[in-house]
N, C-alpha and C positions, 0 to 999 in steps of 0.2 A: 391511562387516564391521569395518574398522579405524577408519572415521570415520562412525559412524551418524548423527551430527547435522550434520556439515559437508557431506556429500554432498547431502542434500535442499536445504539452503540454497544450495549452489553451483548446483544445477540451477535453483532459483527465480531466483537472480540472473542466470544466463545467459539464461534465457528472457525475463526482464524487460529485460535489456540489448538483446536482439534486438528486442523489442517497441518499446523506446524509439527504437532506430535506425530501425525501420520508420515509427514515428510522425513522427520527424524528417524522413525522406525524403518522406513524404506531405505534411507541412506545407510543406516547402521547395518541392515541386512545385506545391502549391496557391498558394503566394505567387508563384512564377514565372508560373504561368498567370494569376493575377489581375493581376500587373504587366503581362503581355503584353496582357491584355484592356484594362486602363486605357490602355496606350500606343496600342492600336488605336482606342479611343474618342476619346482626346485628338487623335489624328491626324485622325480623321473630323470631330469637332466643330470643331477648330481650322481645318481646311481649309475647312469650310463657312462659318465666320465670316469667314475671309479672302476667300472668294469673294463673300460678301455685301458686304464692304467694297469689294472690287475692282469689283463690279457697280455699286455706288453711285457709286464714283469715275468709272467710265466714263460713267454717266448725267450726272454733274455736268460732266464734260469736254464731253459733247455739248451740254449746256445753255450752257456758257460759249462754245463755238464759235458756237452759234446767236445768243445774245444780243449777241455782239460785232459781228455783221453788220447789226444793225438800228439804226435811228436812235434808237429809244426802246423800252425794255422796258415795254410796257403790259400790262394785265390780259389782253387777248385773246391776245396772243402767249404769255404765260406759261401761261395755262390750256390753250392748245392743246398746248404742249410737255408739260405735266404729264399731259394725257390720253393722250398717246402712250406714256408710261412705264407705264401700267396698274398703278398703285400697289396695287390690290386683289389682283393675281395674281402679280406678279413683283417686288414691291418690299417683301417682308416684312422686318420688323425696323425699318424707318425709319418715323418718325411723319409723314413727308411731304417735300415739296421746297419750298424758300423762295427768295425773291429779296430781297436787302438792297442798296439803292442806296447808293453812296458819295457822301456829301454833304460839301462843304467847310464848316468852321465858318463861320457867317454866312449860309449858303444854305438854312437851315431853312424860311424863309417861302416861298421860291420852290418848294421841294420840296412843302410842304403845299398850296400853291396849285394845283400840277399835280394832286395827289391829290384836291383838292376838286372839280376838274372831273369826275373820274371817280366820286368818291364824295361826293355832296352832303351826306352825314351828317357829314362832317368827320373829320379825323384829328389826332393830336397825337404828338409825339416825347417819349419819357420814357426815362430820367431827363433832366432839363435839362442842357445842355452846361456842363461846368466844366473848367477847366484848359487845357492846351495840346495836346490830342490832335490828330492829323493829320486824322482822318476822323470823321464821324458816319455810322453805318451802321444806320439804322432798318429793322426788318422791314417790307418793303413788301407782298409777297405771300407767302402760305403755304398750300399745298394739302396735303391736303384741308381743307375749312373745318370742322374740328371745333371744339368749344368751347374746347379748350386752344389750338389754333392761332390762333383769332380773338383770344384774350386776349393773344397775343404780338405782334400787329400794332402797329407804332410803337415797339417796344422797341429802343433804341440798343445793339446788341451790342458796339460798340466801347468802350462805357463799362465793360464787365466784363473784368477782367484775363485770365482764362482764354480767353475768346472772342477778345479782342484779340490775344493771343499767337498763337493759331492762324491768325487772318486775316493777321497780319504775316508768319508763316512761309509761308503759302500765296502771298501776294503776292511774297515773295522768291524762292520756288522755282518758282512758276507750276505747282504741282501740287496735287491734292486733299490736304488736310491735316486730320487729326482733332484736335479740341481735347482738353484735359485733362478730367477728370471735372467735371461741372457739375450744378447743380440745374436741371432743366427747368421752365419756367414752367407752372403749372397753375392752374385756378380755386382760389380761396381755400378752398373747402370740401374740395378734394381734397388740399391740401398740395402738396409738391414731391417729385419723384423724381429719382434720379441718371440721368445719361445723358451723351452727348457729341454734338458736331456735326462734320460734315465740310464744309469750305469749299473752294470753287474760285473763284479770282479771275476777273473778266471785264474785259478791256481794250477799248479802242476798236477794236482790230484783231483778226482771227482768227489772226494770226501769233503763234506762241508761242516765237520764238527769244529769246535773251537780251536783245535790244534791245527786246522787247515790254515788259519791266519798266519802261522809260522812258516808255511810252505812257500816256495818261491812264487811270486806273482808273475803271471805270463802276460796279462793285459786286461782290457775291459771290452766286453761286448755292450753296445749301447744303442739307443734310439734317440734321434733328435725329433723334437716336436715343435712344429709351427703352432703357437698357441691359438691363433685365430682359426686355423684349419682344424685343430683339435676340438675347439668349441663348436665350430660349424658342422663338423661331422656328426655331432650329437643332436644339435637342435634342428637340423634340417628335416629330421623326421618327427619333430615335436611341434605341437600347435601352441605357439606363443601369442598369436593374435597380434595386438598392438603393444604388447609388453616388451621390455628389454631385459637382457641378461649380460652379466659381466663376470669375468674370471680374474681373481686376484691371487698373487703369490704371497701368502701370508696374510697379514691383517688387511682389512678393507681400507685402502688409502689410494689416492690418485697415483702416487709414484709406484705403487705395486700392481697397477693394472696390467694384465697380460693380454686380454682380448675382450671384446664386447660386441653385442648386437644391440644398438641403441633403440629405445622405444620411439614410437611415433611422436609422443609428446612427453617431455620431461616433467614428471609430477613430484618426484621426491618421495613417493610412497614405495618403500623398498623393504625386502626381507632378505636375509642372508643365512647361509648354512655352511659349516666347515666340510671340507673334503680331504680325504687321505689318499694321495696319489703317490705311489712308490716311496712310502716312508717320509712323505713331506706333506705338511698341512697347507692346503689352499682354501680359498673361500669363493663360493658361488653366490652372486647377488642378483636378485630379480627385481625389476622396477615395474610397478603396475602402470597401466595406461589410464587407470581410473583417477581422474584429476579431482581437485577439490570442488569443482562445479557440480551442480545437481544433475542427477541422471534424468533421462527422458521421462521415466515413470514419475519421478519426484516432481519434475517441472509440470507434468500434466496434472498431478494431484494438487500441486500448489495453485495452479491457475484455476482448476475446477473448484477447489475449496474457496478461493477468494471470490470467484463468481457467485457461488452459492451464498457465501457470507454477505456479499453486497446485495444480492437479490433479496435475501431474508431481511436485511436491514431496511431496504426500500419498502418491502411489504409491511414490516413492523411499523415503519414510519407512516405509511399510508393508513394502516389500521389505527394508529394512535391519532393521526390527524382526523380520520373519520370519526373516531370516538369523541375528539374534542368538538368537531362540528356538530355531532349529534347532541352532545351536552349543551352546546350553545343554542342549538335549535330548541331543545327542551326548555332551556331557560327563557328563550324568546317566546315560546308558546305559553309558558306559565305567566310571563310578563303580559302578553297580549290578553290572556284570559283575565288577569287581574285588571288590566286596563278596560276590557270589555265590561267587567262587573262594575268598575268605577264609573264608566260612561253610562251604564244603565241606571245606576243610582243617581248620578248627576242629572241625567235626562229626566228621570222621574221627579227629582227635586225641582228642576227648572220648569218642567211642565206644570207642576203644582203651583209654583210661584206665578207663572204666566196666567194660569187659569184664575188664581186668586186676584191678580191684577185686573183681568177681564171682568170677573164677578164684581169687583169694587167699582170698575168703570160703569158696568151695566146698572149697578144699584144707584150710583150717583146720578147717572144720566136719566134714569127713570124718575127720580125724585124731582129733577129740574125740568124735564120735558113736559110740555103742555099738550102735545098731540103725538100721534104715532110717527109722522114724518120727521118731526124734530128729533124724536128718540132714535130713529133709524139713521138719520144723518150724523148725529153725534157719535153713535156707536161705530158707524162705518169709518169715520175719519180717525177715531182714536185707535181702532184695531189696525187700520192701515199704517198708522205711525209705529205701532208695536211691530208690525210685519217688516217695515223698512229697516228698523233697528236690528231685528232678528237676522235680516239678510246680511247686514254688516258683520254681525257676530259670527254668522256661519262662514262668511268669507275669511275671517281671521281665526277660524276653527275654535271659536269661543275663547279666544285669547284676548289680549289687550286691543282696544280700538281707539284710534286718534279722535280727539274732540272735534277737529276740523271736519272729519268724515261724518260724524253724527250731525253736526250743525248743517253741513251742506246737504245731507240727505233730507232732513226735515224741511229745509227752506228751498229745496229744488223747485216746487211748483211756482215760486214767486220770483224766480230769476228773470222771467220774461217780462216783468213789469217795468223794466228799465233799471237805471242805476239807483235803486232804492235800498240795496242791502250793502252793508259794510261788515266784513268778518275779518278778524285779525287775532293773533295770539301765538305764543310759542308752541312747538310740538309737545303734546302731552298725551300719554296713553291712559285710557280708563279701563277699569275692570268691567266684565260683561254686565253685571247687575247695575252698576253705576251708569253704564252707557244706555241701558234700557230706560232707567229713570230720567236721565237727562234728555233722551229722545222724546219721552212723553211731555216733559216740561216745555221743550222748544216747540213741539207740535201745538200745545195748548196756547202758548204765547203767540205763535204765528197765526193760528186760527182766530184768536181774539183780535189780533192786529188787522187781519184781513176783513173781519166783520165790522169792527167798531173803531179801529185805530189807524195808524200811519199807512199800513199796507193797502187799505181800502180808500184812501183819500189822495187826490193829486198833490204832489209835492211832498208827501210824507216819506220819511226814511226810517230805517231800522239798522242799528249797529249792534253787533255781537262781538264783544272783546273779552279776553280772559288773560289772567296773569297767574303765575305760579308763586306761591308763598308758603313756606314752612310745611311742606308735605300735603298741601291742598292747592286746588286751583279755583280761583274766583272768576266766575263767568257773569258778565254784566250785559243784560238785555236792556237796550235803551231805544225808545220810540221818540221821534221828533217830527214836526211839520204836519202832524195829523190833527184831527178835530179835537177841541178841548174835551177833556175827560170830565163828565158830570160828577158833581160831588155827591148827589143823591142816588147814585147807581145802586142796583141791587147786587147782592153777592151771587156769583154764578158757579157752575160746576168746575170750570177751569181753575178758579181760585182755590176751591176745596182740593182739587187734584194736586195742584202744585204745593200748597201749604201743608197738606196732610200726607198724602201718599208719597210724593217725591221727597219731601223733607224727611219722612220716616225711613225711606229706602236708603237715602244718602247719609243719614245719621247726622245731618247738620240743618239748622233752620234756614228757611228761604225768606229773603227780604223782598216783599212785593209791595211796590209803592205806585198808587194810581194818582200821580200828580197831574194837574190840569194840562201842562204842556206835553205830557205823554207818559205812558207806562214805563216804569223802571223796575227791573227784577234782578236781584243778585243771588246767584246759586253757588253754594260752596260744595265742591266735590272732593272727597279724599283721593289722594294718589296712593294706590295700594301696590305693594310688591307682589310679584307673580305668585309667590308661595302662599299668599293669603287666599287665592281663589283658583289657581291652576290645578287641574286634575293630577298632573305629574310635575312636581316642583322642579324648577330649573330647566324644563324642556321648552 
């Protein structure tokens, strides 16, 4: 009632705020659940990668222990060892197992001669030895014998810095050690792919105490890993959904990327965890498929909340509007009741005034009448004059009435007498009481003129003219062409009615002159403003 516009808006904003908080809570819960899911996946995938790395390190340790006890690592011993590893079933992620003999610079020919005994087709070491490196470590054996693995035979891994650093670290620590990211050798038509190698040094003895570092190095047993296959071998059994996973060598940076399974949609919402694979730190990163847009539940909540807020706002608006209409109806009913009471009082007042006029007319008519017929005729005409003026006032809803209408109504019975009437004057509106008094006066003047004056004599004329002057209107009744007015005439009822009753009601004296050439009457009527007589001022 007091705030018909603010209340619906407040309700809408309140429901919208509650909806926004609900959506925020849902989105926060979704993000927490998604982060927990990513944490669980990263834990599972990371543990699986570390287990694969640990399993490979264990196989390489076993190979190092075996190879350190034999006089010479030949193809038969190596292949027997590899066959026991069951690469096809338990060694997923690795491209194989290899043996790289440690050769002192200058011993290349002896090394190749020993290989020529086993492989009549001949071997070579590449690239050619340069510089002052401590060892030459050509790939001697590499199983399984795939096209890519055969292409790597004879490659001096000590010539490449990343491989050399890993071998030196493995020799120093006597532990399986992973290299930095490298390009694995592939046939020329396939290009190169990123990966890493895990090296395990082999010494002359199977004792791995610190003193073993001083023993002669026989070579390295190692495993090359295709990084993408290494990652795929783990996640193919894991449920990533639409999420993505990446494996980095060292810090998370684009240049350190080893392998990835991209998400369906790049969102930038990532978590990462460090991995330790063969004494080297790598990082696993998972990217959520949960974008910054609202979830389906949040969208449904938002739409439903806005619909409810809009509906409540409309209902509140309708209720407020209904309340306003009800209040307006109550105000209108109170006003109508007040008007009805005022009309009742006004009607009572006017009825009393009319009855008072009728009683005055009856009293005067009785004193002047000489018989009953004369009394009835006088009463009938005057009451009809009052009735005609009342009709005019009723038509104007007891508002103002034009002078021309009052005059025309009272002179209507004499219009058929020919061109004997002349009526003129500006438009002037009279108050109801003044119109009644003027109507009685015109009626009496017309009746007298019809009986004794110009309206009852051939050639007689009557003119009614009025002018407006300083808040009053002067109405002049003038008879001409009628019989001469006798000087010794007796005073009648009409004269008393006009000079006493009409003059009293109008509040101004009436000038009534019975000149021999014709009766002349000047009536002064005040021009009242509506607030002086209207029931509702200004209406």
